[in-house]
DRENLUM-789455 format. One line per field, with one value per residue: residue number from 1; residue in one letter; x, y negated, z negated of N, C-alpha, C, CB in turn. Coordinates in steps of 0.05 Angstrom, whole numbers, always signed. Each point is the difference from the previous one (the first is absolute). Glycine has a CB too. Example, Ala and Ser with C-alpha at 12.3 -4.5 7.8 and 13.67 -1.06 7.14 Angstrom:
2
n <- (1 2)
res <- (A S)
n.u <- (+264 +31)
n.v <- (+114 -44)
n.w <- (-156 +39)
ca.u <- (-18 +16)
ca.v <- (-24 -24)
ca.w <- (+0 -1)
c.u <- (+18 -15)
c.v <- (-24 -22)
c.w <- (+0 -14)
cb.u <- (-38 +24)
cb.v <- (+23 +13)
cb.w <- (-25 +43)
This chain:
63
n <- (1 2 3 4 5 6 7 8 9 10 11 12 13 14 15 16 17 18 19 20 21 22 23 24 25 26 27 28 29 30 31 32 33 34 35 36 37 38 39 40 41 42 43 44 45 46 47 48 49 50 51 52 53 54 55 56 57 58 59 60 61 62 63)
res <- (M V S P F K F L Q E V R T E T E K V T W P T R R E T I I T T I M V F V L V L V A A I F F L V V D Q L I R L G V T T I L G I G G)
n.u <- (+2310 +29 +28 -42 +59 -26 -50 +49 +22 -49 -21 +39 -31 -41 +6 +41 -55 -14 +5 +3 -33 +46 -11 -13 -41 -13 -52 -49 -37 -20 -35 -25 -23 -21 -48 -55 -33 -26 -19 -24 -20 -31 -24 -44 -22 -23 -14 -19 -10 -14 -15 -37 -30 -11 -14 +5 -38 -31 -45 -33 +39 -3 -70)
n.v <- (-3292 -40 +60 +27 -21 -51 +5 -17 -49 -52 +30 -11 -41 -1 -13 -65 -31 +16 -57 +62 -42 -23 +49 -64 -2 +65 -8 -49 +27 +36 -40 -55 +66 -2 -53 +36 +53 -38 -38 +52 +36 -50 -33 +59 +9 -38 +42 +45 -18 -37 +64 +21 -67 -22 +82 +17 -64 +30 +44 -18 +46 +14 -12)
n.w <- (+1143 -59 +17 -64 +10 +21 -38 -48 -2 -26 -57 -17 -2 -36 -50 +21 -10 -50 -21 -35 -45 -40 -23 -9 +54 -9 -47 +29 +51 -53 -31 +59 +32 -64 +8 +19 -45 -86 +12 +38 -48 -7 +48 -22 -30 +13 +61 -22 -61 +11 +48 -48 -42 +53 -5 -66 +2 +40 -17 -75 +3 -75 -49)
ca.u <- (+0 +28 +17 -7 +20 -2 -30 +11 +23 -11 -6 +32 +12 -24 -5 +25 -14 -21 +1 -15 -9 +17 -18 -19 -26 -8 -2 -17 -26 -11 -21 -24 -15 -9 -15 -13 -23 -9 -35 -18 -18 -21 -20 -13 -17 -31 -16 -30 -16 -31 -13 -17 -18 -33 -25 -17 -17 -10 -12 -5 +18 +23 +14)
ca.v <- (+22 -12 +24 -3 -17 -18 -5 +4 -8 -29 +6 -12 -32 -6 +14 -18 -26 -3 -8 +18 -9 +11 +13 -8 -11 +24 +10 -19 +0 +33 -3 -9 +22 +18 -33 -15 +20 +2 -26 +8 +28 -12 -20 +17 +9 -27 -6 +20 -4 -28 +11 +16 -5 -22 +15 +14 -28 -4 +20 +7 +33 +5 -11)
ca.w <- (-22 -23 -8 -29 -14 +1 -16 -18 +9 -5 -32 -17 +4 -6 -38 -13 +0 -24 -29 -14 -21 -21 -17 -15 +10 +4 -36 -8 +19 -19 -15 -6 +20 -25 -13 +26 +14 -12 -4 +12 -13 -21 +30 +7 -30 -19 +18 +3 -17 -1 +26 -1 -14 +19 +8 -11 -10 +26 +8 -23 +0 -15 -35)
c.u <- (+33 +3 -4 +16 -1 -31 +10 +18 -13 -20 +16 -1 -17 -11 +24 -15 -17 +3 -19 +2 +24 -15 -20 -28 -19 -26 -22 -30 -25 -16 -20 -21 -9 -26 -34 -24 -22 -23 -27 -21 -21 -22 -18 -22 -19 -12 -27 -10 -19 -7 -28 -21 -15 -14 -5 -31 -17 -25 -22 +3 +15 -8 -39)
c.v <- (-4 +22 +1 -5 -23 -6 +0 -21 -33 +6 -3 -32 -17 -13 -14 -22 -7 -17 +18 -16 -1 +9 -13 -13 +20 +8 -22 -8 +30 -3 -32 +16 +10 -21 +2 +28 +9 -15 +4 +26 -15 -25 +25 +8 -13 +2 +19 +13 -14 +5 +16 -16 -16 +26 +13 -20 +3 +28 +13 +30 -3 -21 +2)
c.w <- (-15 -12 -34 -14 +5 -10 -31 -12 -13 -21 -20 -6 -14 -31 -7 -1 -21 -22 -19 -28 -22 -15 -17 +12 +8 -29 -1 +17 -11 -26 +7 +22 -27 -17 +16 -9 -31 -9 +23 -11 -17 +9 +4 -9 -11 +25 +0 -18 -11 +29 -16 -24 +15 +15 -13 -11 +12 -1 -36 -13 -25 -32 -5)
cb.u <- (-39 -8 +40 -25 +24 +41 -39 -9 +23 +6 -22 +33 +18 -1 -21 +45 +3 -7 +11 +8 -47 +34 +33 +41 +22 +56 +56 +47 +40 +45 +33 +22 +29 +59 +58 +48 +43 +38 +38 +35 +41 +40 +41 +33 +34 +18 +44 +11 +26 +17 +53 +34 +22 +26 +3 +50 +26 +55 +49 -26 +11 +40 +65)
cb.v <- (+41 -48 -6 +21 +28 +2 +29 +39 +42 -23 +26 +36 +5 +35 +57 +17 +5 +42 -49 +47 +17 -26 +27 -2 -39 +12 +16 -13 -24 +22 +34 -48 +15 +29 -43 -30 +26 +18 -48 -21 +40 +14 -38 +5 +13 -48 -17 +7 +14 -50 +9 +45 +9 -59 -1 +34 -32 -26 +9 -39 +11 +10 -51)
cb.w <- (+32 -14 +44 +2 -2 +32 +38 +16 +50 +48 +16 +29 +46 +38 -3 +19 +41 +10 +17 +29 +14 +1 +4 -27 +14 +31 -26 -19 +49 +14 -38 -21 +51 -9 +3 +49 +49 +1 -12 +33 -7 -36 +36 +10 -11 -38 +24 +35 +3 -34 +35 +18 -36 +20 +31 -13 -8 +27 +52 +11 +54 +53 -1)
């Protein structure tokens, strides 16, 4: 069993080894995430509308 003090000391040592992203890298990757979310949302909207159109045409409803 490790003491809480020793544990926190080891955690601090490990976090010093981490390579943290720069502010610029964080902003760029955040923008990339938002753009990809937008692209995915538009893609699924189009696919959903095409499926809806196909199903309503095959079943002959809604028109």
